[in-house]
C-alpha positions in Angstrom: -2.2 1.3 20.3 -3.0 3.4 17.3 -1.9 7.1 17.1 -5.1 9.2 17.4 -3.2 12.4 16.4 -2.6 11.2 12.9 -5.2 10.5 10.1 -3.6 8.0 7.8 -5.1 6.6 4.6 -4.2 3.3 3.1 -4.3 3.2 -0.7 -4.4 -0.5 -1.7 -3.3 -1.0 -5.3 -5.4 -3.7 -7.0 -5.8 -2.6 -10.6 -3.3 -4.9 -12.2 -4.3 -7.7 -14.5 -2.6 -10.4 -12.5 -1.5 -12.1 -15.7 1.2 -14.4 -14.2 -1.1 -15.4 -11.4 -4.0 -16.4 -13.7 -6.7 -14.8 -11.5 -7.1 -11.5 -9.6 -4.6 -11.3 -6.8 -7.2 -9.5 -4.7 -9.4 -12.6 -4.6 -6.7 -15.1 -3.8 -7.7 -17.3 -0.9 -5.8 -16.1 2.2 -6.6 -18.6 4.9 -10.3 -18.6 4.2 -11.0 -15.1 2.9 -10.0 -12.9 0.0 -6.5 -11.5 0.1 -7.8 -8.0 -0.3 -9.9 -8.3 2.9 -6.8 -9.5 4.8 -4.7 -6.5 3.6 -7.5 -4.0 4.4 -7.8 -5.5 7.9 -4.0 -5.2 8.5 -4.1 -1.6 7.4 -7.0 -0.8 9.7 -5.5 -2.7 12.7 -2.2 -0.7 12.1 -3.9 2.6 12.4 -5.2 3.6 9.0 -8.5 5.4 9.5 -9.3 5.8 5.9 -9.3 2.9 3.4 -9.1 3.2 -0.3 -8.7 0.5 -2.9 -7.9 1.1 -6.6 -9.4 -1.4 -9.0 -9.0 -1.9 -12.7 -9.7 -4.7 -15.2 -11.2 -7.0 -12.6 -13.4 -4.3 -11.0 -16.7 -6.2 -11.2 -15.2 -9.6 -10.0 -13.5 -8.0 -7.0 -16.5 -6.0 -5.9 -18.6 -9.2 -6.1 -16.0 -11.4 -4.4 -14.7 -9.2 -1.5 -16.4 -7.3 1.3 -15.6 -3.7 0.7 -18.0 -2.1 3.2 -16.6 1.1 4.6 -13.9 1.2 1.8 -13.6 3.9 -0.7 -13.4 2.1 -4.1 -11.7 3.9 -7.0 -11.7 2.7 -10.6 -8.6 3.1 -12.7 -9.9 3.3 -16.3 -6.3 3.2 -17.7 -4.5 0.5 -15.7 -2.3 -0.1 -18.7 -0.5 3.1 -17.8 1.1 1.2 -14.9 1.0 1.3 -11.1 1.8 5.0 -11.1 -1.6 5.7 -12.5 -3.2 4.0 -9.6 -1.0 5.8 -7.1 -2.0 9.1 -8.7 -5.7 8.3 -8.6 -5.5 7.3 -4.9 -3.5 10.4 -3.9 -5.7 12.9 -5.8 -8.8 11.4 -4.0 -7.4 12.5 -0.6 -8.3 15.8 1.1 -6.3 17.7 3.6 -8.1 16.2 6.5 -5.6 13.3 5.8 -2.1 13.7 7.2 -0.4 10.9 5.3 -1.1 7.9 3.0 0.4 4.5 2.8 0.8 3.2 -0.7 0.3 -0.6 -0.5 0.2 -3.1 -3.4 -2.4 -5.8 -2.7 0.2 -8.5 -3.4 2.1 -7.7 -0.3 0.3 -10.0 2.2 2.9 -10.4 4.9 3.0 -6.8 6.2 1.9 -6.8 9.9 -0.1 -4.2 11.9 3.0 -3.4 13.8 4.8 -2.3 10.7 2.0 0.1 9.9 2.0 1.5 13.4 5.7 2.0 13.4 5.5 4.0 10.2 2.7 6.2 11.4 4.2 6.7 14.9 7.6 7.6 13.4 5.8 10.0 11.0 4.0 11.6 13.9 7.2 12.1 15.9 9.2 13.5 13.0 6.6 15.3 10.8 8.2 18.7 11.8 11.4 17.6 10.0 12.0 17.4 6.3 11.2 13.7 6.1 8.2 13.3 3.7 8.5 9.7 2.7 8.9 6.8 5.2 9.7 3.3 4.2 10.1 0.1 6.2 13.5 -1.5 5.9 14.5 -5.1 6.8 18.3 -5.7 7.0 19.1 -2.8 4.8 16.5 -3.5 2.1 13.4 -1.3 1.7 10.0 -2.8 1.4 6.3 -1.9 1.5 4.2 0.0 2.3 5.5 3.5 1.6 4.2 6.3 3.7 3.9 9.7 2.0 3.1 13.0 3.7 -0.1 14.5 2.2 1.7 17.7 1.4 4.2 15.8 -0.7 1.8 14.4 -3.3 2.8 16.7 -6.2 6.1 14.9 -7.2 4.0 11.7 -7.6 1.3 13.5 -9.5 3.9 14.7 -12.0 5.2 11.3 -12.9 4.8 10.4 -16.5 3.8 7.0 -18.1 6.8 4.6 -17.8 8.1 6.3 -14.7 7.8 4.7 -11.2 7.5 5.9 -7.6 11.2 5.0 -7.4 12.0 8.2 -9.3 10.4 10.4 -6.6 12.3 8.5 -4.0 15.6 8.9 -5.7 15.1 12.5 -6.6 14.1 13.3 -3.0 16.4 10.9 -1.2 17.2 13.5 1.5 13.5 13.5 2.5 13.2 9.7 2.8 13.4 8.1 6.3 13.9 4.4 6.8 12.0 2.7 9.6 13.6 -0.6 10.7 11.5 -3.7 11.2 12.3 -7.3 12.1 9.6 -8.5 9.8 11.0 -9.9 6.5 7.5 -9.9 5.2 7.8 -6.2 4.2 10.0 -7.4 1.3 7.5 -10.1 0.0 5.2 -9.7 -2.9 3.5 -12.4 -4.8 3.4 -12.5 -8.6 3.3 -16.3 -9.3 1.4 -19.3 -7.9 4.7 -20.5 -6.4 5.3 -17.2 -4.6 1.7 -17.3 -3.4 2.0 -20.8 -1.9 5.3 -19.8 -0.3 3.7 -16.7 1.3 0.8 -18.8 2.6 3.2 -21.0 4.4 5.3 -18.1 5.8 2.3 -16.2 7.3 2.1 -16.6 11.0 -1.4 -15.1 11.5 
């Protein structure tokens, strides 16, 4: 069951050029539909009530190839600045009716709705504490997506070109909470055709 007391937004990062894959990752076939649609559905099923996707070089192709009805589509005009530029674009598009956002690369297809619910529910139960970033962890290793309290956007907005979200996490490690999961899929991303094929076989949906 989704947590009605929390308004969570998913920010799906899909502005990369997918050079090693040879085609936009967002449009990879995921058991009969575009990967982006699958990721958006998982976010929605997990309790995200607002859906954002950040596009870049392949903007036109992705808009034409995926059903983005009900999704807030953002265009990163400088994707060469790296993933941080997409995170910043997504975060600055949120208003304070949103409690938290989940930063979610499109090439992480094995995240499950239960992982999303666990992050949001843990956030709801602990938001009065100093924990501002929540991350799923499988056997001691942190994965995706990362949940960020809406009031903690500024450290991400101040990141410079060449820096990554990891800097914010390391600089604010006392405000990071790990949420255990038994799903190894939170650690999986797909950058090559071989990794894509392996993920397809691993998915149990």
